[in-house]
C-alpha positions in Angstrom: -78.1 -133.9 60.8 -78.8 -136.2 63.7 -79.9 -134.0 66.7 -77.8 -134.6 70.1 -80.3 -133.9 72.9 -79.0 -132.7 76.5 -80.4 -132.3 79.8 -78.7 -130.4 82.7 -79.9 -130.2 85.8 -79.5 -126.5 86.5 -79.4 -125.1 90.8 -81.5 -122.1 91.3 -82.5 -120.6 94.8 -85.0 -122.8 95.8 -85.6 -125.7 93.4 -84.2 -127.5 90.7 -84.6 -126.7 87.5 -84.1 -129.5 84.0 -83.4 -128.4 81.0 -82.6 -129.4 77.6 -81.3 -128.4 74.5 -79.8 -130.0 71.3 -76.6 -128.2 69.4 -79.4 -126.5 66.8 -81.6 -125.4 69.7 -81.5 -122.4 72.2 -81.6 -124.0 75.5 -85.1 -124.3 76.7 -86.2 -124.8 80.1 -87.9 -128.6 80.5 -89.3 -128.9 84.1 -89.0 -126.5 87.2 -89.2 -128.0 90.9 -89.4 -126.4 94.0 -89.6 -129.0 97.4 -89.1 -126.6 100.2 -86.3 -127.5 102.0 -84.3 -124.4 101.7 -81.5 -123.0 99.2 -79.2 -125.7 97.4 -75.8 -125.2 98.2 -74.9 -128.4 96.2 -75.9 -131.4 94.2 -74.7 -134.4 92.9 -76.5 -136.6 90.1 -76.2 -140.4 91.1 -78.0 -143.1 88.9 -82.0 -141.7 88.2 -81.6 -139.6 91.4 -80.2 -136.2 92.1 -78.9 -135.6 95.6 -79.5 -131.8 96.9 -78.1 -129.9 100.3 -78.9 -127.2 102.1 -78.1 -125.5 104.9 -80.6 -126.3 107.0 -82.8 -128.2 105.4 -80.5 -131.5 104.8 -80.4 -134.0 101.8 -83.4 -134.0 99.7 -83.5 -137.1 97.0 -85.4 -136.5 93.8 -86.0 -139.0 91.5 -85.2 -137.6 88.0 -86.1 -141.1 85.5 -88.9 -139.4 84.1 -87.7 -136.0 83.1 -90.7 -134.2 82.7 -92.0 -135.1 86.2 -89.0 -134.9 89.0 -90.2 -136.2 92.0 -88.6 -135.8 95.7 -88.4 -139.5 96.7 -86.2 -139.0 100.2 -84.8 -136.6 102.7 -82.1 -137.5 105.4 -82.2 -133.8 107.9 -79.3 -132.8 108.5 -78.5 -129.5 110.1 -75.5 -126.7 108.8 -74.2 -128.8 105.6 -70.9 -127.5 104.0 -70.0 -130.1 101.8 -70.9 -133.4 100.5 -70.4 -136.6 98.2 -71.3 -140.0 96.9 -69.5 -143.2 96.5 -71.5 -146.2 95.7 -74.5 -146.6 98.3 -72.9 -144.0 100.8 -73.1 -140.5 101.1 -70.3 -139.0 103.5 -72.1 -135.5 104.4 -69.7 -132.9 105.9 -71.7 -130.4 108.8 -70.4 -128.4 110.9 -69.2 -130.4 113.5 -69.5 -134.2 112.2 -68.5 -136.0 109.4 -72.0 -138.2 108.9 -71.9 -141.4 107.0 -75.6 -142.2 105.3 -76.6 -145.5 103.8 -78.7 -143.9 100.5 -79.2 -148.3 99.4 -82.9 -147.5 99.7 -83.2 -143.8 98.6 -86.7 -143.0 100.4 -85.6 -143.9 103.8 -81.5 -142.8 103.9 -80.5 -144.7 107.6 -76.9 -142.9 109.2 -74.4 -146.1 109.9 -71.5 -143.5 110.6 -70.6 -140.6 112.3 -67.0 -138.9 112.4 -66.9 -136.3 115.3 -64.5 -133.1 113.9 -64.5 -133.1 110.4 -63.6 -131.2 107.7 -65.1 -128.3 105.8 -65.1 -130.2 102.2 -65.3 -134.1 101.3 -63.7 -136.2 98.8 -63.8 -140.2 98.7 -61.9 -142.8 97.1 -61.6 -146.6 97.2 -61.7 -146.8 101.3 -60.8 -143.5 102.7 -62.8 -140.6 103.2 -60.4 -137.0 102.9 -61.3 -133.8 104.4 -60.2 -130.7 104.6 -60.7 -128.0 107.3 -61.0 -124.3 105.8 -57.4 -123.9 107.4 -56.0 -125.8 105.3 -55.6 -129.4 107.7 -55.8 -132.6 105.6 -57.4 -135.6 107.2 -57.6 -139.1 105.7 -60.0 -141.1 107.3 -59.9 -145.6 107.1 -64.2 -146.0 105.8 -63.9 -149.6 105.6 -65.6 -150.0 108.2 -68.5 -147.6 108.1 -69.9 -147.4 111.5 
């Protein structure tokens, strides 16, 4: 019987651990790393990268193409991150008072291309619209077809 290998990313207090297991094996630690940007609160895997957000350290970009040697390749400093999402070449980051739009097409050098003041606490993108909800339940729908 053919064994199916899977790789999972496990969020740990100050770093990322890559776990590998097959259906017939126990879960085993594959690689663990720490990059010192604070405790990660959310991470998103996209292509060969994992984007990790911390409340105090911004967005770290980790290249995971080599599962045995993940490498931090970029960072964008944003304080007070509450949530973020990725759509295409853009990251939408909800901070305490703003939604910041980052162009992440160059993973080593992400660039801010837009800002929406007084955004919500959580964000989601579908098509040309960004949806954000405040902690008290207020929903905003923002046209992001022009990222600036």
